[in-house]
C-alpha positions as CSV (number, residue, x, y, z in Angstrom):
1,M,-3.4,-9.3,-16.9
2,T,-1.8,-6.2,-18.5
3,K,0.9,-4.2,-16.9
4,K,-1.6,-1.3,-16.3
5,T,-4.1,-3.6,-14.6
6,F,-1.5,-5.1,-12.4
7,G,-0.3,-1.6,-11.4
8,L,-3.8,-0.6,-10.5
9,A,-4.3,-3.7,-8.5
10,L,-1.1,-2.9,-6.6
11,I,-2.3,0.6,-6.0
12,V,-5.5,-0.6,-4.5
13,L,-3.8,-3.3,-2.4
14,G,-1.2,-0.7,-1.1
15,I,-4.0,1.7,0.0
16,V,-5.8,-1.1,1.8
17,V,-2.7,-2.4,3.5
18,L,-1.6,1.1,4.5
19,G,-5.1,2.0,5.8
20,V,-5.5,-1.2,7.8
21,S,-2.1,-0.8,9.3
22,L,-2.6,2.7,10.4
23,A,-6.2,2.1,11.6
24,A,-5.3,-1.2,13.4
25,D,-6.1,0.3,16.9
26,Q,-9.5,1.5,15.8
27,L,-10.2,-1.9,14.2
28,R,-9.1,-3.5,17.5
29,L,-6.2,-5.3,15.8
30,G,-3.4,-3.3,17.5
31,A,-1.6,-4.6,20.6
32,A,-1.8,-1.3,22.6
33,A,-4.5,1.2,22.0
34,G,-3.3,4.6,20.9
35,V,0.3,3.5,20.1
36,I,1.6,2.8,16.6
37,G,3.9,-0.1,17.1
38,W,6.6,-1.6,14.9
39,K,4.2,-4.0,13.2
40,Q,1.9,-1.1,12.2
41,W,4.9,0.9,10.9
42,T,6.1,-2.2,9.0
43,G,2.6,-2.7,7.5
44,A,2.3,1.0,6.6
45,A,5.7,0.9,4.9
46,A,4.8,-2.2,3.0
47,G,1.5,-0.5,1.9
48,A,3.4,2.6,0.8
49,L,5.8,0.4,-1.2
50,L,3.0,-1.5,-2.9
51,F,1.3,1.8,-3.7
52,L,4.5,3.2,-5.3
53,A,5.1,0.0,-7.2
54,G,1.6,0.2,-8.5
55,I,2.2,3.7,-9.8
56,W,5.4,2.5,-11.4
57,F,3.7,-0.4,-13.2
58,S,0.6,1.6,-14.3
59,R,2.4,4.6,-15.8
60,K,2.2,5.0,-19.5
61,V,5.6,4.5,-21.2
62,V,6.2,6.9,-24.1
63,P,8.3,5.3,-26.8
64,P,11.4,7.3,-27.8
65,N,11.3,9.3,-31.1
């Protein structure tokens, strides 16, 4: 797996984790309907970090002149 492919996989995984975390109440996974709890915030933060790490890994590195 190349660095760019790994980065794209992290981007997709981050979006999925972020989306599921924030939509947990609508998916009937949340503890209290209508309230974003600490588990949802933690999942959203983890998804955002995965997304940002994916961008970091998938960026094209320009060699110095």
